[in-house]
C-alpha positions as CSV (number, residue, x, y, z in Angstrom):
1,M,-16.6,11.0,228.9
2,A,-19.2,11.1,231.5
3,P,-22.5,9.6,230.4
4,L,-25.3,12.1,229.5
5,S,-28.4,12.2,231.7
6,I,-31.9,12.4,230.4
7,A,-32.1,16.0,231.5
8,D,-29.0,16.9,229.5
9,I,-30.5,15.2,226.3
10,V,-33.8,17.0,226.8
11,S,-32.1,20.4,227.3
12,A,-30.0,19.9,224.2
13,L,-33.0,19.4,221.9
14,P,-34.4,22.4,220.1
15,A,-37.6,23.9,221.5
16,D,-39.8,23.1,218.4
17,D,-38.7,19.5,218.1
18,T,-40.4,17.8,221.0
19,W,-41.1,14.1,221.3
20,G,-44.4,12.5,222.5
21,P,-48.1,12.7,221.6
22,A,-49.1,15.4,219.3
23,T,-51.0,18.3,220.6
24,A,-54.6,19.1,219.7
25,G,-53.7,21.5,216.9
26,D,-51.2,19.3,215.2
27,N,-53.4,16.5,213.8
28,M,-54.5,16.4,210.3
29,L,-58.2,16.5,211.1
30,G,-58.1,20.2,211.9
31,G,-58.9,20.3,215.5
32,V,-61.2,17.3,215.9
33,P,-59.9,15.3,218.8
34,Y,-59.2,11.6,218.6
35,A,-61.8,9.4,220.2
36,P,-60.3,8.2,223.4
37,F,-60.1,4.5,224.1
38,S,-61.2,3.0,227.4
39,K,-60.8,-0.4,229.0
40,G,-64.6,-0.9,228.8
41,D,-64.8,-0.8,225.0
42,K,-65.7,-4.2,223.4
43,L,-63.9,-5.2,220.3
44,G,-65.7,-7.4,217.8
45,R,-64.4,-9.8,215.2
46,M,-62.6,-8.5,212.1
47,A,-65.0,-10.6,210.0
48,D,-68.0,-12.7,211.1
49,W,-69.3,-14.9,208.3
50,T,-72.1,-16.4,210.4
51,A,-73.7,-13.1,211.4
52,E,-75.9,-13.0,208.2
53,S,-77.5,-16.4,208.7
54,K,-78.0,-15.7,212.4
55,D,-79.7,-12.4,211.6
56,R,-82.1,-14.0,209.1
57,E,-83.1,-16.7,211.5
58,R,-83.7,-14.2,214.3
59,A,-85.7,-11.4,212.5
60,G,-86.5,-12.6,209.0
61,R,-85.4,-11.4,205.7
62,Q,-86.9,-7.9,206.0
63,A,-85.0,-7.2,209.2
64,Y,-81.6,-8.1,207.7
65,N,-79.3,-5.0,207.4
66,R,-76.8,-5.4,204.6
67,N,-74.5,-2.8,206.3
68,Y,-74.5,-4.8,209.6
69,R,-70.8,-5.9,209.1
70,D,-69.7,-2.3,208.6
71,Q,-71.0,-1.0,211.9
72,Q,-68.2,-0.2,214.4
73,V,-68.5,-1.7,217.8
74,Y,-65.3,-0.3,219.3
75,G,-65.3,3.2,220.9
76,A,-69.0,3.0,221.5
77,G,-68.7,4.3,225.0
78,S,-67.3,7.7,223.8
79,S,-69.8,8.3,220.9
80,S,-71.3,11.1,222.9
81,L,-68.3,13.3,222.1
82,F,-69.5,13.7,218.5
83,N,-73.2,14.4,219.3
84,V,-74.5,17.9,218.6
85,Q,-75.2,19.7,221.8
86,V,-78.6,21.4,221.7
87,A,-79.2,24.6,223.5
88,E,-82.5,23.5,225.1
89,D,-83.2,20.5,227.2
90,E,-85.6,18.2,225.4
91,S,-85.8,15.6,228.1
92,S,-89.2,17.0,229.2
93,F,-90.8,16.5,225.7
94,S,-92.6,13.3,224.7
95,V,-94.5,12.0,221.7
96,V,-98.3,12.1,222.3
97,D,-100.2,9.2,220.8
98,N,-104.0,9.1,221.4
99,T,-104.6,5.7,219.7
100,R,-105.5,2.9,222.0
101,T,-103.9,-0.4,221.7
102,S,-106.3,-3.2,222.3
103,A,-105.4,-6.7,223.3
104,K,-108.5,-8.2,221.8
105,R,-108.4,-10.4,218.8
106,T,-109.4,-8.8,215.6
107,F,-110.5,-10.0,212.2
108,G,-109.7,-8.5,208.8
109,R,-106.6,-6.6,207.6
110,G,-104.0,-6.4,210.3
111,G,-105.9,-8.7,212.6
112,G,-104.1,-10.8,215.1
113,T,-106.2,-14.0,214.6
114,V,-105.6,-16.1,211.6
115,F,-108.1,-18.8,210.7
116,R,-106.1,-21.6,209.1
117,G,-107.7,-24.1,206.8
118,R,-106.8,-27.8,206.7
119,G,-103.3,-28.4,205.4
120,Q,-102.2,-24.7,205.5
121,R,-98.7,-23.6,206.2
122,G,-98.3,-21.8,209.4
123,G,-98.0,-18.1,209.9
124,A,-99.1,-15.1,208.0
125,Q,-95.8,-14.4,206.3
126,R,-96.6,-15.9,202.9
127,G,-100.0,-14.6,202.1
128,G,-102.1,-14.5,198.9
129,R,-103.8,-11.4,197.5
130,A,-107.4,-12.1,198.4
131,G,-107.1,-14.1,201.6
132,F,-110.7,-14.9,202.5
133,Q,-111.7,-18.3,203.7
134,R,-115.3,-19.6,204.3
135,V,-115.7,-20.5,207.9
136,G,-117.9,-23.5,208.6
137,A,-117.8,-24.8,205.1
138,G,-117.6,-28.5,204.4
139,R,-115.4,-30.3,202.0
140,G,-117.4,-28.9,199.1
141,G,-117.4,-25.3,200.5
142,Q,-121.2,-25.2,201.0
143,G,-121.1,-23.5,204.4
144,G,-122.4,-20.2,205.5
145,D,-121.7,-16.8,203.9
146,R,-119.3,-15.6,206.6
147,Y,-115.8,-14.8,205.4
148,Y,-112.8,-13.9,207.6
149,D,-109.5,-12.5,206.5
150,N,-106.9,-15.2,206.1
151,R,-103.4,-14.5,205.1
152,S,-102.3,-18.1,204.7
153,G,-101.1,-19.2,201.4
154,R,-102.9,-22.5,200.8
155,G,-106.4,-23.2,202.0
156,G,-107.8,-26.6,202.9
157,R,-111.5,-26.7,203.7
158,G,-113.4,-23.9,202.1
159,R,-112.1,-22.3,199.0
160,R,-110.6,-18.8,199.5
161,F,-112.5,-16.1,197.8
162,G,-111.0,-15.3,194.4
163,W,-108.8,-18.4,194.4
164,K,-108.5,-20.0,191.0
165,D,-111.4,-18.0,189.6
166,Y,-110.1,-18.8,186.2
167,D,-110.6,-22.5,186.8
168,K,-114.3,-22.1,187.7
169,P,-117.0,-23.2,185.2
170,Q,-118.1,-20.3,183.1
171,R,-121.7,-19.3,183.6
172,T,-122.5,-18.6,179.9
173,R,-126.3,-18.6,179.8
174,E,-128.4,-18.9,176.7
175,P,-130.9,-16.2,175.7
176,S,-134.6,-16.8,176.2
177,V,-135.1,-16.3,172.5
178,N,-132.7,-16.4,169.6
179,V,-132.0,-13.1,168.0
180,R,-132.6,-13.3,164.2
181,P,-130.4,-11.5,161.6
182,E,-133.3,-9.4,160.4
183,W,-133.9,-7.9,163.8
184,G,-132.6,-4.4,164.4
185,V,-131.3,-3.1,167.7
186,L,-133.0,0.2,168.7
187,E,-132.0,0.7,172.3
188,E,-129.6,-0.8,174.8
189,V,-130.0,0.3,178.4
190,D,-128.1,-1.0,181.4
191,F,-129.7,-1.6,184.8
192,S,-127.8,1.3,186.5
193,R,-129.8,3.8,184.3
194,L,-133.0,1.9,184.8
195,S,-132.6,2.0,188.6
196,K,-132.6,5.8,188.6
197,L,-136.1,6.1,187.0
198,N,-139.1,7.0,189.2
199,L,-142.8,7.7,188.6
200,E,-145.3,8.1,191.5
201,T,-148.5,6.5,190.3
202,P,-151.8,6.6,192.3
203,E,-153.5,3.4,193.2
204,G,-155.6,2.0,190.4
205,E,-159.3,1.6,190.1
206,D,-161.3,-1.6,189.4
207,L,-163.0,-1.7,186.1
208,D,-164.5,-5.2,186.3
209,T,-164.0,-8.6,188.0
210,Y,-164.3,-12.1,186.7
211,G,-164.1,-15.7,188.1
212,F,-164.6,-17.0,191.6
213,L,-162.6,-17.7,194.7
214,H,-162.6,-20.6,197.3
215,Y,-161.9,-19.9,201.0
216,Y,-158.3,-20.5,202.2
217,D,-157.8,-23.5,204.5
218,R,-156.3,-21.9,207.6
219,S,-155.1,-25.3,209.0
220,Y,-152.0,-24.8,206.8
221,D,-150.9,-21.9,208.9
222,K,-150.2,-24.2,211.9
223,A,-146.9,-25.9,212.4
224,P,-147.0,-29.5,211.1
225,V,-147.0,-32.3,213.5
226,K,-143.7,-34.3,213.5
227,N,-143.7,-37.3,211.3
228,A,-147.1,-36.2,209.9
229,E,-146.2,-33.9,207.0
230,R,-148.8,-33.0,204.4
231,R,-148.0,-34.3,201.0
232,L,-148.4,-32.0,198.0
233,Q,-151.1,-33.4,195.8
234,S,-151.3,-33.2,192.0
235,L,-154.8,-31.8,191.2
236,D,-156.3,-31.5,187.8
237,R,-158.0,-28.1,187.5
238,A,-158.5,-25.9,184.5
239,A,-156.2,-22.8,184.9
240,Y,-155.4,-20.3,182.3
241,N,-152.5,-17.9,181.6
242,V,-153.5,-16.1,178.4
243,T,-151.4,-13.4,176.9
244,T,-152.6,-9.8,176.8
245,S,-153.6,-9.4,173.2
246,Q,-155.7,-12.7,173.2
247,D,-157.7,-11.7,176.3
248,P,-161.3,-11.1,175.2
249,V,-161.9,-8.7,178.0
250,I,-158.9,-6.6,177.1
251,Q,-160.0,-6.6,173.5
252,E,-163.4,-5.3,174.5
253,L,-161.9,-2.6,176.7
254,S,-159.5,-1.6,173.9
255,D,-162.4,-1.2,171.5
256,K,-164.1,1.2,174.0
257,N,-160.8,3.3,174.3
258,E,-160.7,2.7,178.1
259,A,-156.9,3.0,178.0
260,T,-153.8,3.3,175.8
261,V,-151.5,0.6,177.2
262,F,-152.6,-3.0,178.1
263,A,-150.7,-5.7,180.0
264,S,-151.1,-8.7,182.4
265,S,-149.7,-8.6,185.9
266,D,-147.2,-11.4,185.3
267,I,-145.7,-9.6,182.2
268,L,-145.8,-6.2,183.9
269,S,-144.2,-7.4,187.1
270,M,-141.2,-8.7,185.1
271,L,-140.7,-5.4,183.5
272,M,-141.1,-3.5,186.8
273,C,-138.6,-5.8,188.5
274,A,-136.2,-6.0,185.6
275,T,-133.2,-4.6,187.6
276,R,-133.3,-7.6,189.9
277,S,-133.3,-10.3,187.2
278,V,-130.3,-12.4,186.3
279,Y,-131.7,-15.0,183.8
280,S,-132.8,-14.0,180.3
281,W,-136.4,-13.1,179.5
282,D,-138.3,-11.4,176.7
283,I,-141.4,-9.4,176.2
284,V,-143.2,-8.9,172.9
285,I,-144.6,-5.3,172.4
286,V,-147.2,-4.7,169.8
287,H,-148.1,-1.2,168.7
288,Q,-151.3,-1.0,166.7
289,G,-152.9,2.3,166.1
290,N,-152.6,4.3,169.3
291,K,-152.7,1.1,171.5
292,I,-149.7,-0.7,173.0
293,Y,-149.9,-4.3,174.2
294,F,-147.3,-6.0,176.3
295,D,-147.4,-9.7,175.2
296,K,-145.5,-12.9,175.7
297,R,-144.7,-15.8,173.5
298,D,-146.1,-19.3,173.9
299,G,-143.8,-21.2,176.3
300,A,-142.0,-18.1,177.3
301,S,-139.6,-18.0,180.3
302,L,-141.9,-15.6,182.0
303,D,-144.3,-18.4,182.8
304,L,-141.7,-20.4,184.7
305,V,-140.8,-19.9,188.3
306,T,-137.0,-19.6,188.8
307,V,-135.1,-21.0,191.7
308,N,-132.2,-19.3,193.5
309,E,-131.8,-16.9,190.5
310,N,-130.1,-14.3,192.6
311,A,-127.9,-16.6,194.7
312,A,-124.1,-15.9,194.6
313,D,-123.5,-19.6,193.6
314,A,-126.6,-20.2,191.5
315,P,-127.5,-23.6,190.0
316,L,-125.5,-24.6,186.9
317,E,-126.6,-26.4,183.8
318,V,-125.1,-29.9,183.5
319,T,-123.7,-31.0,180.1
320,D,-123.3,-34.6,181.2
321,S,-126.8,-36.1,181.1
322,S,-125.5,-39.4,182.7
323,N,-125.5,-37.9,186.2
324,K,-129.2,-38.0,187.1
325,Q,-128.6,-36.5,190.6
326,E,-127.2,-33.3,189.1
327,A,-129.7,-33.2,186.2
328,I,-132.6,-32.6,188.6
329,N,-130.8,-29.6,190.1
330,T,-130.2,-27.6,186.9
331,P,-131.9,-24.2,186.4
332,S,-134.3,-25.6,183.8
333,A,-135.3,-28.7,185.8
334,L,-135.7,-26.6,189.0
335,A,-137.9,-24.1,187.1
336,M,-140.2,-26.8,185.9
337,E,-140.4,-28.3,189.4
338,A,-141.1,-24.9,191.0
339,T,-143.8,-24.1,188.5
340,F,-145.5,-27.4,189.2
341,I,-145.3,-26.8,192.9
342,N,-146.9,-23.3,192.7
343,H,-149.7,-24.5,190.5
344,N,-150.7,-27.3,192.9
345,F,-150.0,-25.5,196.1
346,A,-152.5,-22.8,195.3
347,L,-155.2,-25.4,194.5
348,Q,-154.5,-27.6,197.5
349,T,-154.6,-24.8,200.2
350,V,-158.3,-23.9,199.4
351,A,-161.4,-25.6,200.8
352,E,-163.4,-26.5,197.8
353,S,-166.2,-28.0,199.9
354,E,-167.1,-24.7,201.4
355,D,-169.0,-21.9,199.8
356,K,-167.2,-19.9,197.1
357,V,-167.1,-16.1,196.5
358,S,-168.2,-15.3,192.9
359,F,-167.2,-12.1,191.2
360,N,-169.3,-10.0,188.9
361,N,-168.7,-12.1,185.8
362,P,-167.8,-15.8,185.2
363,N,-164.3,-16.9,184.1
364,P,-163.7,-15.4,180.6
365,F,-161.5,-18.2,179.4
366,Y,-163.5,-21.3,180.5
367,N,-165.7,-23.1,178.0
368,A,-167.8,-25.7,179.8
369,A,-168.6,-27.5,176.5
370,E,-165.0,-28.2,175.7
371,E,-163.3,-28.5,179.2
372,T,-163.5,-31.8,181.1
373,E,-161.7,-30.6,184.2
374,P,-163.3,-28.5,186.9
375,L,-162.4,-24.9,187.1
376,A,-159.6,-23.7,189.4
377,S,-160.1,-21.1,192.1
378,K,-159.0,-17.9,190.4
379,G,-160.2,-14.3,190.3
380,Y,-159.4,-11.8,187.6
381,K,-159.5,-8.1,188.4
382,Y,-159.1,-5.6,185.5
383,R,-157.6,-2.5,187.0
384,R,-156.7,0.9,185.4
385,F,-153.7,3.0,186.4
386,D,-152.9,6.6,185.5
387,L,-149.4,7.0,184.1
388,S,-149.9,10.6,183.0
389,L,-147.4,13.5,183.6
390,E,-148.0,17.2,183.8
391,R,-146.5,17.8,180.4
392,D,-148.9,15.3,178.7
393,E,-151.6,16.8,176.5
394,E,-153.7,13.7,176.8
395,P,-154.0,11.3,179.8
396,L,-152.1,8.1,179.6
397,N,-153.9,5.2,181.2
398,M,-152.9,1.5,181.5
399,I,-155.2,-1.4,182.1
400,V,-153.7,-4.5,183.8
401,R,-155.3,-7.9,184.3
402,T,-154.4,-8.9,187.9
403,E,-155.1,-12.2,189.7
404,V,-156.0,-13.4,193.2
405,D,-156.0,-17.0,194.3
406,A,-158.2,-17.3,197.4
407,V,-160.3,-15.5,200.0
408,M,-160.2,-15.6,203.8
409,K,-162.8,-14.5,206.3
410,N,-161.9,-11.3,208.1
411,P,-161.2,-11.9,211.8
412,T,-162.8,-8.6,212.6
413,P,-166.6,-8.9,213.0
414,G,-168.5,-7.3,210.1
415,G,-165.3,-6.8,208.1
416,E,-165.1,-7.7,204.4
417,D,-163.4,-10.9,203.3
418,Q,-159.7,-10.7,202.6
419,Q,-158.4,-11.5,199.1
420,L,-155.1,-13.5,199.0
421,V,-152.3,-14.3,196.6
422,V,-151.0,-17.8,197.3
423,K,-147.4,-18.7,196.3
424,A,-144.9,-21.3,197.3
425,L,-141.1,-21.4,197.8
426,N,-139.4,-24.7,197.3
427,E,-136.4,-26.4,198.7
428,F,-134.5,-28.9,196.6
429,D,-131.4,-29.8,198.5
430,S,-129.7,-27.7,201.1
431,K,-126.3,-29.5,200.5
432,A,-126.3,-29.4,196.7
433,Q,-124.5,-26.9,194.5
434,G,-126.7,-23.9,194.0
435,S,-128.5,-24.0,197.3
436,G,-127.2,-20.6,198.2
437,G,-126.3,-21.4,201.8
438,A,-129.9,-22.1,202.7
439,L,-130.8,-23.6,206.1
440,D,-132.4,-27.0,206.4
441,W,-136.1,-26.1,206.4
442,R,-137.3,-29.2,208.4
443,S,-135.2,-28.3,211.4
444,K,-134.9,-24.5,211.1
445,L,-138.2,-23.2,209.6
446,W,-140.1,-22.8,212.9
447,S,-137.1,-22.2,215.2
448,Q,-135.3,-19.7,212.9
449,R,-138.0,-18.6,210.6
450,G,-136.5,-15.1,210.2
451,A,-133.2,-16.5,209.0
452,V,-134.9,-18.8,206.5
453,V,-137.0,-16.0,205.0
454,A,-134.0,-13.7,204.9
455,T,-132.0,-16.3,202.9
456,E,-134.9,-16.7,200.5
457,M,-135.2,-13.0,200.0
458,K,-131.5,-12.9,199.1
459,N,-131.4,-16.0,196.8
460,N,-134.8,-15.3,195.1
461,S,-135.0,-11.5,195.1
462,C,-136.4,-11.2,191.6
463,K,-139.1,-13.9,192.1
464,L,-140.3,-12.6,195.4
465,A,-140.3,-9.0,194.1
466,R,-142.5,-10.1,191.1
467,W,-144.9,-11.9,193.4
468,T,-145.1,-8.9,195.7
469,T,-145.6,-6.5,192.8
470,Q,-148.4,-8.7,191.4
471,A,-150.2,-8.7,194.8
472,I,-149.9,-4.9,195.1
473,L,-151.2,-4.4,191.5
474,A,-154.2,-6.7,192.4
475,K,-154.7,-4.7,195.6
476,A,-154.7,-8.0,197.5
477,D,-155.1,-7.9,201.3
478,G,-152.5,-10.6,202.1
479,M,-149.9,-13.0,200.7
480,K,-149.5,-16.6,201.7
481,L,-146.0,-17.9,201.1
482,G,-145.8,-21.7,201.5
483,F,-142.6,-23.6,202.1
484,V,-142.5,-26.9,200.1
485,S,-139.6,-29.3,200.2
486,R,-138.8,-32.6,198.5
487,A,-139.8,-35.7,200.4
488,N,-136.4,-37.1,199.3
489,A,-133.7,-34.7,198.3
490,R,-132.5,-37.0,195.6
491,S,-135.9,-37.1,193.9
492,A,-138.1,-34.4,192.5
493,A,-141.2,-36.6,192.2
494,A,-142.8,-36.1,195.7
495,H,-143.0,-33.0,197.9
496,V,-144.3,-32.1,201.4
497,V,-145.7,-28.8,202.8
498,L,-143.7,-27.7,205.8
499,G,-145.5,-24.5,206.6
500,V,-147.1,-21.2,205.5
501,V,-146.1,-17.6,206.3
502,N,-148.5,-14.7,206.0
503,Y,-147.4,-11.3,204.8
504,K,-149.1,-8.0,203.8
505,P,-147.8,-7.0,200.4
506,R,-146.8,-3.5,201.3
507,D,-144.9,-4.8,204.4
508,L,-143.0,-7.4,202.4
509,A,-142.2,-4.8,199.8
510,S,-140.6,-2.5,202.4
511,Q,-138.6,-5.5,203.8
512,M,-137.2,-6.2,200.3
513,N,-136.6,-2.6,199.6
514,L,-138.9,-2.8,196.6
515,N,-139.7,0.5,195.1
516,L,-142.8,0.5,192.9
517,G,-142.1,4.0,191.8
518,N,-139.0,2.8,190.0
519,G,-141.0,0.0,188.3
520,W,-143.6,2.5,187.0
521,G,-140.8,4.7,185.8
522,I,-139.4,1.8,183.7
523,V,-142.8,1.1,182.2
524,R,-143.4,4.8,181.3
525,T,-139.9,5.1,179.7
526,I,-140.5,2.0,177.5
527,V,-144.0,3.3,176.5
528,D,-142.6,6.8,175.6
529,R,-139.9,5.2,173.5
530,I,-142.3,3.1,171.5
531,R,-144.6,6.0,170.9
532,A,-141.6,8.2,169.8
533,L,-140.5,5.5,167.3
534,D,-143.8,5.3,165.6
535,A,-144.7,9.0,165.7
536,D,-144.3,9.4,162.0
537,E,-145.6,6.0,161.0
538,D,-148.9,5.0,159.5
539,P,-151.3,4.5,162.5
540,S,-153.0,1.6,160.7
541,K,-149.7,-0.3,160.4
542,V,-148.9,-2.9,163.0
543,K,-145.4,-2.5,164.6
544,K,-143.8,-5.2,166.7
545,Y,-140.9,-5.1,169.1
546,V,-139.1,-7.5,171.4
547,L,-137.5,-6.5,174.7
548,I,-134.8,-9.0,175.7
549,K,-132.7,-9.2,178.9
550,D,-129.2,-10.1,178.0
551,P,-128.4,-13.6,179.4
552,N,-124.9,-12.7,180.7
553,R,-125.0,-8.9,181.3
554,S,-127.2,-6.5,183.2
555,V,-128.6,-5.0,180.0
556,I,-131.9,-4.9,178.2
557,R,-132.2,-4.4,174.5
558,L,-135.1,-3.3,172.4
559,Y,-135.4,-4.9,168.9
560,S,-137.6,-4.0,166.0
561,V,-138.9,-7.2,164.4
562,P,-141.2,-8.0,161.5
563,A,-144.9,-8.0,162.2
564,N,-145.3,-11.7,161.6
565,T,-142.5,-12.7,164.0
566,F,-143.4,-15.8,166.1
567,E,-146.6,-16.3,164.2
568,E,-145.0,-18.9,161.9
569,D,-143.7,-20.8,165.0
570,E,-147.2,-20.9,166.4
571,E,-148.6,-22.2,163.1
572,A,-145.9,-24.9,163.0
573,E,-146.7,-26.0,166.5
574,A,-150.4,-26.1,165.8
575,L,-149.7,-28.4,162.7
576,E,-147.6,-30.7,164.8
577,E,-150.3,-31.0,167.4
578,E,-152.9,-31.8,164.8
579,K,-150.6,-34.4,163.3
580,A,-150.0,-35.9,166.7
581,E,-153.7,-36.2,167.4
582,E,-154.3,-37.9,164.1
583,D,-151.6,-40.4,164.8
584,D,-153.1,-41.2,168.2
585,E,-156.5,-41.8,166.6
């Protein structure tokens, strides 16, 4: 049998039973063509166990794709066969982005510059929540107040803002007076409500003046010579700070019905600047008949001059009395030191040898038969202010005892002498806790006076606001602010005068954003509340109230107290003083 050729075999096969690759319509995918293979296609590994670790090292954990091993790498050259063909050509379109990309270094969130503290781990990958680090701070974090965004996890020099706040010492302050169980709370007002009050009051009028004033020594306005600083002297002069109801002049004016409300400038300034206060204080309010008196207790906190009350890192009380260095920088010790400085600075800066300016009447508190010390330079001006509103049936007037400390000759020929209020700011230690980031006065006071004054306005906002308010109430022509520092930062015994700055009270009030209209609104609100409480009471009955600033919250509370409150304490103190005098004899 002759062998069959390939042609014979092919011709013998049926027409529908062909051999070879299937046609396009025979595959099970229903017309989808197979992806063709080319020699240029790259075939990867069946399983690459090292790809995961390499990917982590290259792009970090967030860039790792869990489906990376399932991605096909073969047939990549023909993937265009499965793309959807669009009808229009989109090659001419582009995304428009108007944002400019800057190559500069930026601070804050998203910034490209990271300030690393000492001992921090590199990079910004492991960041804390509040990543702020104080730049320029020393080992104790006492640098400036500049903060930059820092995403690093662990800080070295300079504590990050908000880091371990739970581990900081608690600033639980004590109230200025202990609230007794028999006292009843009548009102509780927060500072946010007080700050919204406003009452435009015209300038007051002078009713009478008492005392005398020495001329201010203008040599203190000059910059001190190096290595020749003036020492602050301790002078024995008779000075008085009598409360309102015990003032004989106010008692006389009250009997003549010259006003309805009476106060002294130091008490009134505390009430008018209440929203700036941090430490606790208290004011005693006596309502007798139709007269209201704003009083203070003996030894009240109103008489003390605070130090860095408004600083972000204010001084702290020290429980361990063994550390003498920290004991002199506590709030109570600094207040006593600042009060001593203010008393002596006002006496030292006047020239007692020159002629003095006498007011209409002599000092109402001085008794030459009993006093052994000479009288201090002080002038008292009793001024009346109109607090009336349109809806009032009767006028509401207030008499305030204001004070001025010195007088200065007017540089303008023929002008009247200028009345001054003399106060002193004090520096204890620019490197100690509670300094509030203050600059070193000895080196920066005259070269960077603006920065020094701005820091004091921030750290002592309440104190400066009270002094400015007192000067405006007294209608003083100027304010002399002295800068007094310790001769040795580790001792509070000796002080030196570094310089004096002159301000006009109204200009200083505008720099501090001090609104006297808000202060008068607070005063009028308290007066209206007292009058409303006693509207149905017997006019001959004496009612007493205590207004207290909460030591740890921005809240003031009005308490109703018995009429004899604090009187028994005064009697007990008087008996102790008499007993002490008898023992000395």
